[in-house]
N, C-alpha and C positions, 0 to 999 in steps of 0.2 A: 926409276924404271921398275915396273912391276912384272913379275913372271905370271902371265895370264893363266898358266896351267895350274897354279897354286890357288887360284880364286875359285871359291865354291860356286859362284855365279857362272863362271865359264864351264866348270865341271857339269853343272845341271843343264846348261844350254847345249853342251856337247851330247849329253845323254838324250835330250829332247830331239836333237837333229837326227841321231841314229834311229830313234823310235819313228820319226817322221818318214825316214827312208824305208824302214821296215813296213809301215802301214801302206805306203803308196805303191809298194811292189805289186799289190793285188788290184790296183785300179785298172779300169778298162784300158785297152790299148789305144782307144780313141782319145783318151785324156793324156797320153804320154807327153805331148808337146803343149799342153795347156795347163790344166789344174795340177797334174803331177809335177810338172816343171816349176810352176809357181810356188807350190808348197815347198819343194826341195830348195829352191832359191831362198825363200824366206827362212827356212829352217837353218840353212848354212850361214845366212847373214847374221844371225844372232851371235853365235860364238865367234864368228869372224870379226865382227865389229868390236866385241869385247877384247879380242886379242889385239886388234889394231889400235884401239883406244888406249890399251894398257901401256903402250910404248910412248905415248905422247908425253910431252914435257910438263904439262900442267893438268891439274884436276879439272879445270874448265873444259879443256880439250877432250879429256877422257869422258866427262859427262856428256858431251855432245855425241860421241860414238855410242855411249850407252842409250841415249835417246833414240838413235837410229835403230839399235838392237831392240828396244822396246817397241818401236813401230813395226818392226819385222815380226816380233812375237805376236802382236795384235793381228797382223795380217794373216799369219799362219793359223792362229786360233779360229778366225772367221772361216778360212778355207777348209779347215777340218770340220767345222760345223756344217758347212755346205756339203762337203763330201759325205758326211754321215746322212744328211737328209736326202741326198741323191742315191743313197745306198751303195756307195762305192767301197765302203769300209767293210771288210770281211770279219775282222777280229774286233768285235764291239767292246770287249773287256780292255784290250790294249788302247782302243780309241778313247774310252772314258778315262783311262789312266793318263794318256797323253794330254787330254784337255785339262785335267787337274794339274799336271806338271807345268803346262803352259801358263795357267793362272798363277801358280806359285812363282814361276820364273818372272812373270810380269811384276809381281809384288816385290820380288828381290831387286829387280832392275830399278823400279821406282824408288825404292828405299836407298839403294846405292847412289842413284842420281842425287837424291835429296842430301845424302851425307856429303857428297862431293861439292854440292852447291854452296 
């Protein structure tokens, strides 16, 4: 059993989730139940799947949850690209920082999956 809170990958994904919530606070009200909701669900899915997978009894099971987390990170990355192009993002510096963080997180997830494989 791993303590997910000690994993650097969980720490980074938790930070990304908080940044995602922060950025989506300024989205138009008309997006509250669509893009805002989708982004937040994808953002929370990443650290949640890392946490859930860490308790699994085998590395193979853990890797499966990390793959789900990776998919959610890709989903969130695209959604923030779209939000930027639709000009929903008010803080462009935080937006660019978040996109960089997501790319780094995806690399970490892919590497960890490979290590467990």
